[in-house]
N, C-alpha and C positions, 0 to 999 in steps of 0.2 A: 591255604597257601599264603594268602595275604598276611595272616597272623604270623606265619613262620618268617616271612620276609621282614615284617615290622619288628618281630622279636630279635632277628639277627641285626637289624639296623640299630635297634635300641642298645643291644649289647655292645656293638661296635662303638656307639656314642659313649657308653660308660667307660670303655677302655681308653677312648680318646681324652676324656676329662679326668681320668684317674690321676691323682697326684704323682709327681716323679718319685717320691719316696716309696710308693707301693712297689716299685721295681727294684729297690735296693735300700741299703742303709747309707745315708749321706751325712757327712761330717763337714762343718765349715770352720776354717781357720781364718779368723778375722783379727787383723793386727796392723801395726805400722810397718810398711815394707819399703818406705822411701824417705822417712824423716829422721827425727832425733833418736828413735828407738829401733831403727832398721837392723842394727847388728845385735841389739839386746834380745830380740826375738826374731822378727822379720821372716824372710824366706827360709831361714834355718829352722824355725819352728815348724814350718810346713813340711820340711824334709823329715823332721823327727816324727810327726804324725804319720807320714807315709811309711816310715820304718815300723811303727806299731801295727799298721794295717797289714803290711807284708808279713810281719812276725805272726800275726793272727791267722794268716792263710788267705787273706784277700776276700773272705766272705764269712757271713755269720747267719745262722738260721736258713742256710741255703740261698742267701741273697748276697749279691756283690756289694762290697763296701767301696764307696767313692769319697774322695777328699777334695773339696774345692777351697779356694782361698780368695781373699780380697784385701785391699789396702784401705783402711779407714782414715788415713792421714791425720790421726789424732783429733778427728772432728766427730763429736757425739751424734750430731744430726745426720751426717753421712753414714755413720755406723748403723744407726737405727734404720735408715732407708735400705741399706744393703741387707741387714738382718730380716727386715720385714719381707722383702722380696724372696730371700732364701726360704723363710718359713711358709709364705703364702703361695709362691709360684714354683720355686725350685725343689720343694719337698725336703729341705734340710731337717734332719732329726735332732742334731745337737751342734751348738756353736762353742768353740773353745779358743784358748789363748787370750784374746781380749786385752792386750796391752793398753795401758792408759786408763786410770781409774774413772775419769768422767765418762769415757766410752763404756767401760764395763758396767757401771751403774745404770746407764741408759739402756744398754742391751739387756741387762738383767730384768729391768722393769718390763720391757717388751716381751721377754721370755715368759715372765709371769702371766702377762695378758694372753699369750698364745699357748700357755700350758706346755712349754718346751723346756728342755734341759740346756743349761749353759754351765760350762766348767771354766771358771776364770783361772788363768795361770799367770799371765804377765802383769796384771794390774795389782796394786799393792794395798789399797785402802782396806782396813779391817771392817769397814761398814758393809762390805759385800756379804759377810756372814754375821753382821751385827744388825743395826736398825734397818738396813736395806735388803735383808735376806728375802729369798723367795722359796716356795716349797720344793722346786726342782733346780735350785741354783747351788753351785758348789764353788769352793775356793781351794786351790790345790797346792801351789809350790811354797808360798810364804805370804806374809802380810806385814803391815806396818807395826803391829804389836810384836810380832816375832823378831823383826829387825831391831826394834827398840830394846827388847830384852837381851838380845845377843850382843850387838855392838854397843848400844848405849850403856847397858848395865855393866859390861866388862870394862869400859873406859872409865866410868865413875869409880868402880872398885880399884882401878889402877891409879887413882889420884886425879883424874880429869873431872873435877867437881864443879867447874864453871863452864857454861856453854853459851854459844851464840849460833843461831841457825840461819843458814842460807837456804831459802825454801822456794821450790817451784810453786808458782801462783795458780794452783788448781787443786782439785780434791785430793789427789795423791800426796802432794806436798804438805797440805794442811794436816792430813791424818798422820803422816810420818813425824812431823814436828810435834803434834799433840801427844802421840803415843811415846815418843822418845823423851819429851819434856816431863811427862808424868813419871817415867822410870827414873830419870835423873833426880827429880825432887824427892821421889820415894826413897832413894838411896842416900839422901842427904846433900845432894848437889843443888846448884842454883842455875836458872836460865837467866842470863843477863840481857837478852834481847833477840830479835829476829828481823830479817829483811826478806821480802819476797821478790822474785824475779820472774819475768814472763817465760813461758815454755819456749825452748829452742833459742835461748839468748846467745849472742855472739860476744857481747862485752859485759864482763862481770866486774869491771874495775870499781864502780861506785859501791857495789854491794860488798866487795872484798875489803874496801877501805873502812866501811862501817864495822865489819867483823874484826878487822885489825885494831881499830880504835877501841873496841869493847874490852880488850885485854883478856877475853875469855881464854881459858886453857884449851878448850876444844871448840873448833868451828865445825858444826854439824852440817853436812851437805844433804839436805832433805830434797834431793833431786835425783835424776837417773839419766842413763844413756849419755849422749853427747854433752848434755848440760853438766853432768858430773865431771866428765873428762875435761871440758873446757874450764870448769871451776878450778880443778886441780892444776892444770897447766898455767893458768893466769895467777893462781895463788903463789906459785913458784916465782913468777916474775915480780910479785910484790914482796917476796921474802917473808911470807907469813910463817912457814915452818922454820926457816932459818932464824926467825925472830923469837922462837920459843913456843909458838902455838902449834897445836896438832890438828890435822884434818881428819874428820871421821866421815868416810864414805858410807852413809847409812843405807844406800841401795847401790851397791857396786858389784858387778859380776865379772866373770872371767873375760867376757867380751870387751868390757871397758878397760880392764887391766892390760889385755893384749893390745888394744888400740893405743894406750898410753905408753907401753913399754915399761920394763922393770926399773929403768933409771928414774923415771918420773913417779912410778907408783910404789916403789919400795917403801916398806914400813907401814903402809896403810893397813888398818884393821877393818875387817868386814865380816859379814855373816852371809853364807850361802847355804842352800839346802842340798847342794850337790857339788862334788868336785870330781873331775874325770879320773884322777889318780888316787882316789881314796881307798878303793878295795877292788877285788877281782871283778865284781859285777859292774861297777862303774867303769872300769877300764875296758871291759868287753864291749859295752854299749858305745863308749867313746871311740873305740877303734873302728867300729862299723860306721859310726857317724862321720869320722874323719875321712874314711875312704870315699864317702859321698860328697863331702863339702870342703875338704882340705882345711878344716878347723875343728877344734875341740868344742863340745857343747857346754853351755852354762846351765844354770838351774832352770831358766825359762824354757829352753829347748828340751832338756831332759824331762822337765815337768810336763810339757805338752805331749811328749811320748807317753808318759805315765798316765795322764788324763785320758788320752785316746784309747790306750790299751785297757784301762779300767772300765771305760764306758762299754767297750766291745765285750769284755768279760761279763758285765752286768746284763747286757742284751742277751747274751747266750744263756746266762743263768735264769733270766726271767722268761725265756722262751718267746719273747715278743719285743717289739719296739715301743710298746705303749709307755708313755712318759711316767705314769704313776708306778708301774711295775718295775721299770728300769731304775727309777729313783730309789725305790725300796731296796733293790739289790746293791746299788752303789753304796748305800748306807750300811749294808750288812757285810759285804765282802771285804776281807783284809787287802791292803795294798802291799804287794811284795814284787818288786821289780828293780831295775837298775837305778831308779830314782829314790825309792823309799823301801825300807824293809820294816814290816810290822806296822805299817800305816793303818789308821782307822778313820772313818768318816763319822763326824758327830751329827746330831739331829739337825743342826743349823747348816749343814753342808760343808763345814770346815774339815779338811783332811789333816789329821794330826800326825806328825812325823818329826824326827830329830832334825836339827839344823847344826851348822858347824861354824865356829869362830876361827877365822884364818888371819894370818898376817902375810902380806905380800913380801916375797923373798927379795933380798938384795941380788943384783946381777951376778955376783960371784957365787951365790948359793944355788943358783939354778943350774941343774946338771943336764938338761935336755930341753928340746922345744916344748913349750906350753907348761913347763915345770915352774909354776908361779907361786904356789901357796905352801905355807907350813901351818899345820893345824894346831891351834892353841887350846881349844876346848870343844866338847860336845854340848849343845844346848838341847836338853831333852824336850820332846814334843809337848809333854804335859806342863812344862814350865814356859815354853815359848808361846803357846796359844792359850787363850782363855777357854774355860768350859763353855758348853752351849748355853747354860743358864746364866753365865757371866757376860756373854757376848752382847746382850741387848737385842737379840733376835726375837721379835714378837711371837714367832712360831713355837718357841721353846718355853714360853711362860705357862 
């Protein structure tokens, strides 16, 4: 009898200390929800992830799927603290979104240590699947190399052969400036200079004056979110475009265009991996998203939906939540959804898919709400992204 009682107590103890993830599949959305990138991804990415879970049926392998979220405030140390608790205490199986490159790099390193899956969507640096790659790390929507090929390459070919960069002073900005500068010079252009500004700047006057005095044909904005919006607004006050220079929003999405309005944003050339009004699939997803949020999704939000859905498909195909098995399936399964058609994941974790070069419409050209873009070109995935062997990822050597 004593043995039976002890056995029962021991079993109860085991159930009490079992990790939370044993009771379901848990996905964490970690991003900026209150700062410079709050509209760029923010709570809207959380809604997109929830849409993927609902579309999947709310459970996988007979287990309930749960989505949790947190605001990392663009602080890598805070992000790592949250991610560590999620992995060690809360039983989170996969972390995604991860806007801000310094955050994404830090969480990816922790994920490597914990042998967990992370799928970066909102961060840009190509290092994520380059020298900083990890065995179960993925990069989904875009990266600095793809933006450089799309926007940078197109503008040089159109005659914009001298550049000056206005760059966010952290990992993302450095990578975007470097990748775009290399494309510019490879196509016969010249980089005349660059200036770096702090994240979440309110005053760009001194930086814009340097760009203006450079006489470069193109002022490349190697920043994002509110930094890009504020750069564009203040550039208008300095008469930069009126003076003959052209602004290149190297990371500009529908969210920032909406915030600026067509009067201020018209004529900007940009590259996105998704546009809500491009085809029937993108429109169907966007309409469902709009009903929930009263806004149309950009490539970060649609990309988070795709990353979440692809992860769940991989768990189902693997028949387990085991990191190694799910990673293998993520690299085997094609990506066909509202975000990407015919997407494929390389050995370094980079998801390859087409991107699109757009020009922002003039107010008179817009025929309905959120009708902001006209498509100039398709940037094929195999041109936009380097191969795994070219990426610098040590895992692929």
